[in-house]
C-alpha positions in Angstrom: -143.4 23.5 -27.1 -146.0 25.2 -29.3 -143.4 27.0 -31.2 -141.8 23.8 -32.2 -145.1 22.4 -33.6 -145.0 25.2 -36.1 -141.4 24.4 -36.9 -142.3 20.8 -37.4 -144.9 21.8 -39.9 -142.5 24.0 -41.7 -139.9 21.2 -41.8 -142.5 18.8 -43.4 -143.3 21.5 -45.9 -139.6 22.0 -46.5 -139.0 18.4 -47.0 -141.9 17.7 -49.3 -141.0 20.8 -51.2 -138.5 18.6 -53.0 -141.5 17.7 -55.1 -142.3 21.3 -55.8 -139.0 22.3 -57.4 -138.8 23.4 -61.0 -138.7 20.5 -63.3 -141.0 17.7 -64.2 -141.6 14.0 -63.9 -143.4 11.7 -66.4 -144.1 8.2 -65.2 -146.3 5.9 -67.4 -147.5 2.3 -67.0 -149.1 0.2 -69.8 -150.9 -2.5 -67.8 -152.6 -5.2 -69.9 -156.2 -6.1 -68.8 -156.1 -3.5 -66.0 -159.5 -3.5 -64.2 -159.0 -0.7 -61.7 -160.4 2.8 -62.5 -157.7 4.7 -60.6 -154.1 3.9 -59.6 -152.2 5.8 -56.9 -148.5 6.6 -57.0 -146.7 7.0 -53.6 -143.3 7.0 -52.0 -141.6 6.3 -48.8 -139.9 8.7 -46.4 -138.4 7.9 -43.0 -140.8 5.2 -42.2 -143.9 6.9 -43.6 -145.8 5.7 -46.7 -147.1 8.8 -48.5 -149.4 9.4 -51.5 -148.1 11.6 -54.2 -150.3 11.4 -57.3 -153.3 9.6 -58.9 -154.0 8.6 -62.5 -157.1 7.4 -64.3 -157.2 4.1 -66.2 -157.2 4.9 -69.9 -157.6 1.5 -71.7 -154.8 0.1 -69.5 -152.6 3.2 -69.8 -151.7 5.0 -66.6 -149.7 8.2 -66.6 -148.4 10.3 -63.8 -147.1 13.7 -65.1 -146.4 17.1 -63.6 -144.5 19.8 -65.5 -143.6 21.7 -62.3 -142.3 19.0 -60.1 -139.2 16.7 -59.9 -138.9 13.7 -57.6 -136.2 12.9 -55.2 -134.2 9.7 -55.6 -135.9 6.9 -53.7 -138.3 4.0 -53.8 -141.7 4.8 -55.3 -144.7 2.5 -55.9 -148.1 2.3 -57.7 -151.0 0.7 -55.9 -154.7 0.0 -56.4 -157.5 0.3 -53.8 -157.0 -3.3 -52.7 -153.4 -2.9 -51.9 -151.8 -4.5 -54.9 -148.6 -2.7 -55.6 -145.4 -2.6 -57.6 -142.3 -0.6 -56.6 -139.9 1.3 -58.9 -136.9 3.5 -58.4 -136.4 7.2 -59.1 -132.7 7.3 -59.7 -131.4 9.9 -62.2 -134.3 9.4 -64.6 -137.5 11.4 -64.2 -139.2 10.0 -67.3 -139.9 6.3 -67.1 -142.1 4.1 -69.1 -143.2 0.6 -67.9 -145.2 -2.2 -69.3 -146.8 -5.1 -67.5 -150.0 -7.1 -67.1 -152.7 -7.1 -64.4 -152.3 -10.7 -63.4 -148.8 -10.0 -61.9 -147.5 -6.4 -61.9 -143.9 -7.4 -60.8 -143.2 -10.6 -62.6 -144.4 -9.1 -65.9 -142.8 -5.7 -65.5 -140.6 -4.3 -68.3 -139.1 -0.8 -68.6 -138.1 1.1 -71.7 -135.2 3.5 -72.1 -133.6 3.4 -68.7 -130.6 1.2 -67.9 -130.7 2.1 -64.2 -134.4 1.2 -63.9 -133.9 -2.0 -65.9 -131.3 -3.2 -63.4 -133.8 -2.5 -60.6 -136.6 -4.3 -62.4 -134.5 -7.4 -63.0 -133.5 -7.4 -59.3 -137.1 -7.1 -58.3 -138.0 -10.1 -60.4 -135.2 -12.2 -58.9 -136.1 -11.1 -55.4 -139.7 -11.9 -56.0 -138.8 -15.5 -57.2 -136.7 -16.0 -54.1 -139.5 -14.7 -51.9 -141.9 -17.3 -53.4 -139.3 -20.0 -52.8 -139.0 -19.0 -49.2 -142.8 -19.0 -48.8 -142.9 -22.5 -50.4 -140.2 -23.6 -48.0 -142.2 -22.4 -45.0 -145.4 -24.1 -46.3 -143.5 -27.4 -46.5 -141.7 -27.1 -43.2 -143.7 -29.8 -41.5 -143.3 -32.3 -44.4 -139.5 -32.6 -44.1 -137.1 -33.4 -41.3 -135.5 -30.6 -39.4 -132.1 -31.4 -40.9 -133.6 -31.2 -44.5 -135.4 -27.9 -43.6 -132.3 -26.3 -42.2 -130.3 -27.4 -45.2 -132.9 -25.9 -47.6 -133.0 -22.7 -45.5 -129.2 -22.4 -45.7 -129.3 -22.8 -49.5 -132.0 -20.1 -49.7 -129.9 -17.7 -47.5 -126.9 -18.2 -49.7 -128.9 -17.4 -52.8 -130.5 -14.3 -51.2 -127.1 -13.0 -50.0 -125.5 -13.7 -53.4 -128.2 -11.7 -55.1 -127.5 -8.7 -52.9 -123.7 -9.0 -53.0 -123.5 -9.5 -56.7 -125.5 -6.4 -57.4 -123.4 -4.3 -55.0 -120.2 -5.5 -56.5 -121.3 -4.9 -60.1 -123.1 -1.5 -59.5 -121.6 0.1 -56.4 -122.9 3.6 -57.2 -126.5 2.5 -58.0 -129.2 3.6 -55.5 -130.2 0.0 -55.0 -126.6 -0.8 -53.9 -126.8 1.9 -51.3 -130.2 0.5 -50.2 -128.8 -3.0 -49.9 -125.8 -1.8 -48.0 -128.1 0.0 -45.5 -129.8 -3.3 -44.7 -126.5 -5.2 -44.4 -125.7 -6.3 -40.8 -122.7 -4.5 -39.2 -119.7 -6.8 -38.9 -118.3 -6.5 -35.4 -114.6 -7.4 -35.2 -112.9 -9.5 -32.5 -111.4 -7.2 -30.0 -108.1 -7.9 -28.2 -108.3 -9.2 -24.7 -107.6 -6.5 -22.1 -106.1 -7.5 -18.8 -106.4 -5.8 -15.4 -103.4 -5.0 -13.2 -103.9 -8.3 -11.3 -103.7 -10.3 -14.5 -107.4 -11.1 -14.8 -109.5 -10.3 -17.9 -110.9 -6.8 -17.6 -114.3 -7.7 -19.1 -115.8 -4.3 -18.1 -113.2 -2.3 -20.0 -113.6 -4.6 -23.0 -117.4 -4.0 -23.0 -116.9 -0.3 -22.8 -114.4 -0.3 -25.7 -116.7 -2.6 -27.7 -119.7 -0.2 -27.1 -117.6 2.8 -28.1 -116.7 1.0 -31.3 -120.3 0.1 -31.9 -121.5 3.7 -31.4 -119.0 5.0 -33.9 -119.4 2.3 -36.5 -123.1 1.7 -36.3 -123.7 3.5 -39.6 -120.7 2.2 -41.5 -122.9 0.7 -44.2 -125.0 3.9 -44.7 -123.9 6.5 -47.3 -124.8 9.7 -45.6 -123.6 11.6 -48.7 -126.7 10.4 -50.4 -130.2 11.5 -49.2 -132.0 9.0 -51.3 -131.7 6.3 -48.6 -134.2 8.3 -46.5 -136.8 7.8 -49.2 -137.1 4.0 -48.7 -139.3 1.7 -46.7 -138.6 1.9 -43.0 -136.6 -1.3 -42.7 -133.9 0.1 -44.9 -132.9 3.3 -43.0 -135.6 4.7 -40.7 -135.8 1.8 -38.3 -132.1 1.6 -37.8 -131.7 5.3 -37.5 -134.4 5.6 -34.9 -133.0 2.6 -32.9 -129.7 4.3 -32.7 -131.0 7.5 -31.1 -133.9 5.8 -29.1 -131.9 2.8 -27.7 -128.2 2.9 -28.4 -127.7 6.5 -27.3 -130.6 6.6 -24.9 -128.6 7.0 -21.6 -125.5 8.6 -23.1 -124.1 11.8 -21.6 -125.0 15.0 -23.4 -121.4 15.6 -24.5 -121.2 12.1 -26.0 -124.4 12.6 -27.9 -123.2 15.9 -29.3 -119.9 14.2 -30.4 -121.7 11.5 -32.3 -124.2 14.0 -33.7 -121.4 16.1 -35.1 -119.7 13.0 -36.4 -122.7 11.9 -38.4 -123.5 15.4 -39.7 -119.9 15.7 -40.9 -120.4 12.7 -43.1 -123.6 14.2 -44.6 -122.2 16.0 -47.6 -125.6 15.9 -49.2 -127.4 19.1 -48.0 -130.8 17.4 -47.7 -129.3 14.7 -45.5 -127.4 17.2 -43.4 -130.5 19.4 -42.9 -132.5 16.3 -41.9 -129.9 15.2 -39.4 -129.6 18.7 -37.8 -133.3 19.2 -37.6 -134.1 15.7 -36.3 -131.4 15.5 -33.6 -132.3 19.0 -32.4 -136.0 18.2 -32.2 -135.3 14.9 -30.4 -133.5 16.6 -27.6 -136.0 19.4 -27.3 -138.5 16.7 -26.4 -136.3 14.0 -24.9 -137.2 14.4 -21.3 -134.1 12.7 -19.8 -132.4 14.8 -17.3 -129.3 16.5 -18.7 -130.2 15.9 -22.3 -131.4 19.5 -22.7 -127.7 20.3 -23.0 -127.8 18.5 -26.4 -130.6 20.8 -27.6 -128.6 23.9 -26.5 -125.4 22.5 -28.1 -127.2 21.7 -31.4 -128.7 25.2 -31.6 -125.3 26.8 -30.8 -123.4 24.7 -33.4 -125.8 24.8 -36.3 -128.6 27.4 -35.8 -126.5 30.2 -34.4 -123.7 29.7 -36.9 -126.0 29.8 -39.9 -125.0 26.2 -40.9 -128.7 25.3 -40.7 -131.1 27.5 -42.7 -133.8 25.1 -43.7 -136.6 26.8 -41.9 -138.0 30.3 -41.6 -135.7 32.9 -40.0 -138.3 33.6 -37.3 -138.3 29.9 -36.3 -134.5 29.7 -36.2 -134.5 32.8 -34.0 -137.2 31.2 -31.8 -134.9 28.2 -31.3 -131.9 30.4 -30.5 -133.9 32.3 -27.9 -135.2 29.1 -26.3 -131.6 27.7 -26.2 -130.4 30.9 -24.6 -133.0 30.4 -21.8 -132.2 26.8 -21.4 -128.5 27.5 -21.2 -129.0 29.1 -17.8 -131.0 26.1 -16.6 -128.5 23.3 -17.3 -127.4 21.1 -14.5 -124.6 22.8 -12.6 -125.8 26.4 -13.4 -126.3 28.8 -10.5 -129.7 30.5 -10.5 -130.0 34.1 -9.3 -131.5 34.8 -5.9 -135.3 34.8 -6.2 -137.3 37.0 -3.8 -141.1 37.0 -3.4 -143.5 38.1 -0.7 -145.5 35.6 1.3 -148.8 37.2 0.2 -149.1 40.8 -1.0 -146.2 43.1 -1.8 -146.1 44.7 1.6 -145.9 41.4 3.5 -142.6 39.7 4.5 -140.4 38.9 1.5 -138.5 35.6 1.4 -135.2 35.1 -0.5 -134.0 31.9 -2.0 -130.4 32.5 -1.1 -131.3 33.0 2.6 -131.9 29.3 2.8 -128.8 27.7 4.1 -129.8 24.0 4.0 -127.8 21.5 2.0 -130.6 21.1 -0.5 -133.3 23.4 -1.7 -136.4 22.2 -3.5 -137.7 25.1 -5.7 -141.3 24.4 -6.8 -143.5 26.4 -9.1 -147.1 25.4 -8.7 -150.7 26.6 -8.7 -153.8 25.6 -6.8 -155.7 25.7 -10.1 -153.4 23.0 -11.5 -154.8 19.5 -11.1 -151.4 17.8 -11.2 -150.2 20.3 -8.6 -153.1 19.5 -6.2 -152.2 15.8 -6.5 -148.4 16.1 -6.2 -148.0 18.9 -3.7 -149.5 17.0 -0.8 -147.3 14.0 -1.6 -144.2 16.2 -1.7 -145.3 17.7 1.6 -145.4 14.2 3.1 -141.9 13.6 1.7 -140.7 16.9 3.2 -142.0 16.1 6.6 -140.5 12.6 6.6 -137.1 13.4 5.1 -136.4 17.1 5.9 -133.8 16.3 8.5 -132.5 13.2 6.8 -131.4 15.2 3.7 -131.2 18.7 5.4 -133.6 20.2 2.9 -136.0 23.1 2.7 -138.7 24.0 0.1 -139.3 27.3 -1.6 -142.7 27.1 -3.2 -143.7 29.8 -5.7 -147.4 30.1 -6.3 -147.8 31.1 -9.9 -151.2 32.9 -9.9 -153.1 35.3 -7.7 -155.6 33.0 -5.9 -154.0 33.5 -2.5 -157.2 32.6 -0.5 -157.6 29.3 -2.3 -153.8 28.7 -1.9 -153.9 29.3 1.8 -156.9 27.1 2.3 -155.1 24.3 0.4 -152.0 24.7 2.5 -153.9 24.7 5.7 -155.9 21.6 4.6 -152.7 19.6 4.1 -150.6 21.2 6.9 -148.0 22.5 4.5 -145.6 24.8 6.4 -142.6 25.1 4.1 -141.7 28.6 2.6 -144.7 29.7 0.5 -144.5 32.8 -1.6 -146.7 34.7 -4.0 -145.1 34.7 -7.5 -147.1 37.7 -8.7 -144.5 39.9 -7.1 -140.8 39.1 -7.6 -137.4 40.7 -8.0 -137.1 39.4 -11.6 -139.2 37.7 -14.2 -138.9 34.1 -13.0 -141.5 32.8 -15.5 -139.2 33.7 -18.4 -136.0 32.8 -16.6 -137.1 29.3 -15.6 -139.2 28.8 -18.9 -142.3 28.1 -16.9 -145.2 27.3 -19.3 -146.8 24.6 -17.1 -146.9 23.5 -13.5 -145.7 21.9 -11.3 -142.0 22.4 -12.1 -139.4 21.2 -9.5 -135.8 22.1 -9.3 -133.4 20.7 -6.7 -130.6 23.2 -5.8 -127.6 23.0 -3.4 -126.8 25.6 -0.8 -125.2 27.9 -3.4 -128.3 27.8 -5.6 -126.6 25.5 -8.2 -129.0 23.2 -10.1 -128.5 19.6 -9.1 -131.6 18.1 -10.7 -134.7 19.4 -12.5 -138.2 18.5 -13.7 -138.3 15.9 -10.9 -141.7 14.2 -10.2 -142.8 13.2 -6.8 -142.4 9.5 -7.7 -138.7 10.0 -8.4 -137.9 12.4 -5.6 -136.6 9.9 -3.1 -134.5 8.2 -5.7 -133.1 11.5 -6.9 -132.2 12.6 -3.4 -130.4 9.3 -2.7 -128.4 9.8 -5.9 -127.4 13.3 -4.9 -126.3 12.0 -1.5 -124.0 9.6 -3.3 -122.3 12.2 -5.4 -125.0 13.3 -7.9 -125.7 12.6 -11.5 -122.9 11.7 -13.9 -124.3 13.7 -16.9 
């Protein structure tokens, strides 16, 4: 995991490097009666609010200028130390000049020389007025009947929707239109009724078909050909994007996740958006933790890192991901592990082979007596083993990962653990690299042919996992 931390840092540097490209921005504000000494300029990116520049008050004139930077399209803002703020767009223009007064930055805002920005400023003012109407409506809620309140609320909703729809209709290519579209609820159609063979309504199949439609059309209102939507406050894009992967796709099969990942990436003709999607989805499934989802990480690396379609990080970090994926490929559910042989104690003692175990299930454990988690879980697993060994026809092959054999044997004797215990310091191959062991305990459940049935199982889930395996295994 440490390797990916450095990759994350590189990605952040890569993504903020958009502000380090050759070019320049020049953003000025003339704020009448400005009292603040310093004003900060910032921007939004995927749910984060980030500082970008500061400017000193010069008789009400504030200027943010850099000859060596250009700004990505998106929503930016100025703010004082007390949180007072005013948003503006970066959309095609890098040189913007605003005028306002300190009593109300938004309502008094004017812009010179930019039609695109003037459209956004006018929208901001109208939206601000509607916001005040809504707050006034809420304040007077208890002074009118519910019928009157509902009627006023409906009128407000129509005005708010009309403001958005009118702008989208008039200026469909404007960044604001793309932002408003992102926030627009998805319209789900009525699906035809499906009947089962017996003539009854097949509600289960209808739900499945509806969910498939929802997964595929979830982002219909998002223009993935335009990376500017990422540089907006989190309600616009980031929240919906994260909800898709964290909730909608949470328990999907790996092949399904890869299908929809490819589908979204294919829509991202904007390179910055494509790079973001590839990196983010790959990282999510490196750290996902749900059994079987490691296949997504391997698939993403194969599709985009190995093929050279993704090059937005250092070559060494791309190679590190490829190497990790190649290791994980051998550890996916269904893969057969090579026979592991280790001695019970020193190299001249009796050697035990994993493939000599003929039980229906084999629990392969990597552990150490120096590991605090191990010393808590191993005795619990031992109790499970004693209670259910015959029920499930299972055996344990426990590999001790360091050389403290005396402490190991004392621990085993203390808890009466009599399964197959071996010394991992001697082995017929480098199991640490093969099984990607960088922590303990690690538990694999294998069948009689040493094929992986489950992995990274904790003691608390062991009984549940075994019951699922007895019923046919995981549908991954």
